[in-house]
C-alpha positions as CSV (number, residue, x, y, z in Angstrom):
1,X,11.0,23.3,-12.2
2,X,9.4,20.8,-14.8
3,X,7.7,17.6,-13.2
4,X,5.7,15.0,-14.6
5,X,2.8,13.3,-13.1
6,X,1.9,9.7,-14.0
7,X,0.3,6.4,-12.7
8,X,1.3,3.0,-12.7
9,X,-0.3,0.0,-11.8
10,X,0.5,-2.9,-9.4
11,X,-0.1,-6.3,-9.6
12,X,-3.0,-6.4,-7.1
13,X,-4.8,-3.9,-9.3
14,X,-4.2,-0.7,-7.2
15,X,-2.8,2.7,-8.7
16,X,0.1,4.4,-7.7
17,X,0.6,8.2,-8.5
18,X,3.9,9.3,-9.3
19,X,6.0,12.6,-9.7
20,X,9.2,12.8,-11.9
21,X,11.6,15.3,-12.2
22,X,15.3,16.1,-12.8
23,X,17.3,14.4,-16.0
24,X,14.6,11.9,-17.5
25,X,17.5,9.6,-18.6
26,X,19.3,10.2,-15.4
27,X,20.4,7.8,-12.8
28,X,17.0,6.9,-11.1
29,X,16.4,7.8,-7.4
30,X,13.0,6.9,-5.7
31,X,11.9,9.0,-2.9
32,X,9.9,7.9,0.2
33,X,8.3,11.2,1.6
34,X,7.5,11.5,5.2
35,X,4.1,11.5,7.0
36,X,1.6,12.5,6.1
37,X,2.8,11.8,2.6
38,X,2.5,12.8,-0.8
39,X,4.6,12.7,-4.2
40,X,5.2,16.5,-4.2
41,X,8.9,17.4,-4.6
42,X,10.8,20.3,-3.4
43,X,12.3,22.6,-6.1
44,X,15.8,22.7,-4.5
45,X,15.7,18.8,-4.5
46,X,14.6,18.9,-8.3
47,X,17.4,21.4,-9.1
48,X,20.0,19.5,-7.3
49,X,19.1,16.3,-9.4
50,X,18.8,18.0,-12.5
51,X,22.5,19.3,-11.8
52,X,23.9,15.8,-10.7
53,X,22.0,13.7,-13.6
54,X,19.5,12.3,-11.5
55,X,16.0,10.9,-12.5
56,X,14.0,11.8,-9.2
57,X,10.9,9.7,-8.8
58,X,8.4,10.2,-5.9
59,X,4.9,8.6,-5.3
60,X,1.9,9.1,-3.1
61,X,2.1,5.9,-0.6
62,X,-1.2,4.0,-0.6
63,X,-4.3,5.8,0.5
64,X,-2.5,9.4,0.0
65,X,-3.2,11.6,-2.7
66,X,-4.2,9.7,-5.9
67,X,-2.8,6.5,-4.9
68,X,-5.4,3.5,-4.1
69,X,-5.5,2.6,-0.2
70,X,-4.1,-0.7,0.7
71,X,-5.7,-1.7,3.8
72,X,-3.6,-3.6,6.3
73,X,-0.3,-2.6,4.8
74,X,3.1,-3.0,6.5
75,X,6.3,-1.1,6.2
76,X,7.3,-4.1,4.1
77,X,4.6,-3.4,1.5
78,X,6.5,-0.5,0.2
79,X,9.0,-2.8,-1.3
80,X,6.4,-4.3,-3.5
81,X,5.3,-0.7,-4.7
82,X,9.0,0.4,-5.3
83,X,9.2,-3.0,-7.4
84,X,6.0,-2.0,-9.4
85,X,7.3,1.3,-10.0
86,X,10.6,0.0,-11.2
87,X,8.9,-2.4,-13.6
88,X,6.6,0.2,-14.9
89,X,9.3,2.6,-15.6
90,X,11.8,-0.1,-17.0
91,X,14.4,0.4,-14.4
92,X,16.6,-2.8,-13.7
93,X,18.5,-0.7,-10.9
94,X,17.8,2.4,-8.8
95,X,18.7,4.2,-5.6
96,X,16.3,5.3,-2.9
97,X,16.2,7.8,-0.1
98,X,13.5,8.3,2.4
99,X,12.8,11.2,4.8
100,X,10.9,10.9,8.5
101,X,8.0,8.5,8.1
102,X,9.7,7.5,4.5
103,X,12.6,6.3,6.3
104,X,11.3,3.0,7.3
105,X,9.8,2.3,3.9
106,X,13.2,3.0,2.3
107,X,14.8,0.6,4.9
108,X,12.3,-2.1,3.6
109,X,13.5,-1.7,0.0
110,X,17.1,-1.9,1.4
111,X,16.1,-5.3,3.2
112,X,14.0,-6.8,0.6
113,X,15.1,-5.5,-2.9
114,X,19.0,-6.0,-2.8
115,X,18.8,-7.1,-6.4
116,X,16.9,-3.9,-7.5
117,X,18.2,-1.3,-5.0
118,X,21.9,-0.3,-5.0
119,X,21.8,1.8,-2.0
120,X,19.6,3.6,0.7
121,X,19.6,6.8,2.7
122,X,17.3,7.1,5.5
123,X,16.9,10.6,7.0
124,X,15.5,10.8,10.6
125,X,13.5,7.7,10.6
126,X,11.6,6.4,13.5
127,X,12.7,3.0,15.1
128,X,10.1,0.0,15.1
129,X,7.9,-0.1,18.0
130,X,8.7,-1.6,20.5
131,X,12.3,-1.5,20.1
132,X,14.4,-3.5,23.1
133,X,16.4,-0.9,25.0
134,X,14.7,2.4,23.4
135,X,12.8,4.7,25.5
136,X,10.4,5.2,22.2
137,X,8.7,8.4,23.2
138,X,11.3,10.2,25.2
139,X,12.0,13.5,23.7
140,X,9.4,13.5,21.3
141,X,7.0,16.4,20.7
142,X,3.5,16.2,22.0
143,X,1.7,15.8,18.7
144,X,3.6,12.9,17.6
145,X,3.1,11.3,21.2
146,X,-0.5,11.9,20.7
147,X,-0.7,10.2,17.1
148,X,1.4,7.3,18.0
149,X,-0.2,6.5,21.4
150,X,-3.6,6.8,19.6
151,X,-2.2,4.1,16.7
152,X,-1.1,1.9,19.6
153,X,-4.6,2.0,20.9
154,X,-7.1,1.3,17.9
155,X,-7.7,2.2,14.4
156,X,-10.5,4.3,15.5
157,X,-8.4,6.2,18.1
158,X,-5.8,6.9,15.5
159,X,-8.6,7.9,12.9
160,X,-9.8,10.7,15.5
161,X,-6.4,12.2,16.3
162,X,-5.5,12.3,12.7
163,X,-8.8,13.7,11.7
164,X,-8.0,16.6,14.3
165,X,-4.3,17.1,13.3
166,X,-5.8,17.1,9.4
167,X,-8.0,19.9,10.1
168,X,-5.5,22.1,11.7
169,X,-3.1,21.5,8.7
170,X,-5.6,22.1,6.2
171,X,-6.7,25.5,7.9
172,X,-2.8,26.5,8.3
173,X,-1.0,29.1,6.2
174,X,2.7,29.3,5.7
175,X,2.7,32.2,8.4
176,X,0.5,30.1,10.9
177,X,2.4,26.6,10.0
178,X,5.0,27.1,12.9
179,X,2.2,27.5,15.6
180,X,0.4,24.5,14.1
181,X,3.6,22.4,14.7
182,X,4.5,24.2,17.9
183,X,5.2,21.1,20.0
184,X,7.3,19.4,17.6
185,X,9.5,22.3,16.7
186,X,13.3,22.6,18.1
187,X,14.7,26.2,17.6
188,X,16.6,25.4,14.5
189,X,13.4,23.6,13.0
190,X,11.6,26.8,13.7
191,X,14.3,29.0,12.1
192,X,14.1,27.1,8.9
193,X,10.4,26.9,8.4
194,X,10.4,30.1,6.3
195,X,7.5,31.3,4.2
196,X,9.0,29.3,1.3
197,X,9.5,26.1,2.8
198,X,6.4,26.4,5.0
199,X,4.6,26.7,1.5
200,X,6.2,23.8,0.2
201,X,5.3,21.7,3.4
202,X,1.8,22.7,3.1
203,X,1.5,21.9,-0.4
204,X,2.9,18.4,0.1
205,X,0.7,17.6,3.1
206,X,-2.3,18.8,1.3
207,X,-1.9,16.9,-1.7
208,X,-1.7,13.9,0.4
209,X,-4.7,14.4,2.9
210,X,-7.2,16.5,0.9
211,X,-9.4,13.8,-0.1
212,X,-8.7,11.0,2.3
213,X,-6.6,10.6,5.6
214,X,-6.7,6.9,5.4
215,X,-3.0,6.9,4.2
216,X,-1.8,8.9,7.0
217,X,-3.6,6.4,9.4
218,X,-2.0,3.4,7.8
219,X,1.4,5.0,8.1
220,X,1.0,5.3,11.7
221,X,-0.4,1.7,12.4
222,X,2.4,0.4,10.2
223,X,5.2,2.2,12.1
224,X,3.6,0.6,15.4
225,X,3.0,-2.9,14.2
226,X,5.5,-5.4,13.0
227,X,7.4,-4.1,10.0
228,X,7.5,-7.3,8.1
229,X,11.2,-7.6,7.6
230,X,14.6,-7.8,9.7
231,X,16.8,-4.9,10.0
232,X,19.6,-7.2,10.3
233,X,19.2,-8.9,6.8
234,X,20.1,-5.6,5.3
235,X,23.2,-6.2,3.2
236,X,23.3,-3.4,0.8
237,X,24.9,0.2,1.8
238,X,22.7,2.2,3.9
239,X,23.6,6.0,5.1
240,X,21.5,7.2,8.0
241,X,21.3,10.8,9.0
242,X,19.9,12.2,12.2
243,X,19.8,15.6,13.8
244,X,20.5,15.9,17.5
245,X,17.9,18.5,18.1
246,X,15.0,16.5,16.5
247,X,12.1,16.7,18.4
248,X,9.8,14.9,15.9
249,X,11.9,11.8,15.8
250,X,14.3,12.0,18.6
251,X,18.1,11.3,17.9
252,X,17.7,8.2,20.3
253,X,15.6,6.3,17.4
254,X,18.6,6.8,14.8
255,X,21.0,5.5,17.4
256,X,19.3,2.6,18.0
257,X,18.6,1.9,14.3
258,X,22.5,2.3,13.6
259,X,23.1,-0.7,16.0
260,X,20.8,-2.9,14.1
261,X,21.9,-2.3,10.6
262,X,25.3,-4.2,9.6
263,X,27.7,-1.7,7.9
264,X,25.4,1.4,8.2
265,X,27.2,4.7,7.8
266,X,26.0,7.3,10.1
267,X,26.0,11.1,10.3
268,X,24.5,12.1,13.7
269,X,24.5,16.0,13.2
270,X,24.5,18.2,16.4
271,X,23.2,21.2,14.8
272,X,20.4,19.7,13.1
273,X,17.0,19.0,13.8
274,X,14.0,17.3,11.8
275,X,13.2,20.0,9.0
276,X,16.6,21.1,8.7
277,X,17.3,17.7,6.8
278,X,14.9,17.9,4.0
279,X,15.7,21.7,3.8
280,X,19.5,21.5,3.7
281,X,20.8,18.0,3.4
282,X,19.5,16.5,0.1
283,X,22.4,17.5,-1.9
284,X,24.9,15.6,0.2
285,X,22.2,12.6,0.2
286,X,22.3,12.6,-3.4
287,X,25.9,12.8,-3.7
288,X,26.5,10.0,-1.3
289,X,23.9,7.8,-3.2
290,X,25.6,8.4,-6.5
291,X,29.0,7.4,-5.1
292,X,27.5,4.0,-4.2
293,X,26.0,3.8,-7.9
294,X,29.3,4.4,-9.4
295,X,31.2,1.8,-7.1
296,X,28.3,-1.0,-7.8
């Protein structure tokens, strides 16, 4: 599939690295990828975007891949970067979706950019920490518990844990990735981690962390410190999708978020985990977003 890489500048002088695909003159959809992050798009997402008339746009979050680091960034900071991307591409309105660690950043766009963003879909996003009434770590795989616990301890502790995880991910092959992620994989996620999908996942991760792990660390700290916006302030359409078998970000996170966002539409899927969502559910995300676009 044809893709275009480009860079845009932010008002504070940083560079953001983008990937574009699909229909160049189509409906713009901005993607916030998971953590660890990069702009790499899956070919099935691109094919679906092309067939639906979507201009699919993704980017390296600050400190990932080719994007300049932004020390001290919060989840809310993503809204400023989304606005900078829209300005550089001369987009007056756009749609947004985010997966996993990209989910909170997508919700930031929903809360803070209502005049730019028409609708947002969040797939398996973590809830803020702490979240009143939510046992935040219950049901979460050991690798993620270790990373988030380290982020709550200190930046130095988080850097140490992330560096160890990065070394394992950089050494993994499509055939060994499941073993590297063993504490995070429910059976349906293990089944969907085919050699092709594993190769995509490794390419996406390596693009984001090969040069530096700063963005990975910044993501983990941003998730476990104040996000910088209130979920109750969201007024645009939001779709939340979460798999009941998810061991990376347990379903309880999605259920908690659903109670905080006014007018949210939810799809809690009993037969899905975490990886099944990017592997199987993006077409229905695109369909939902386009429906909101047409009704706006």
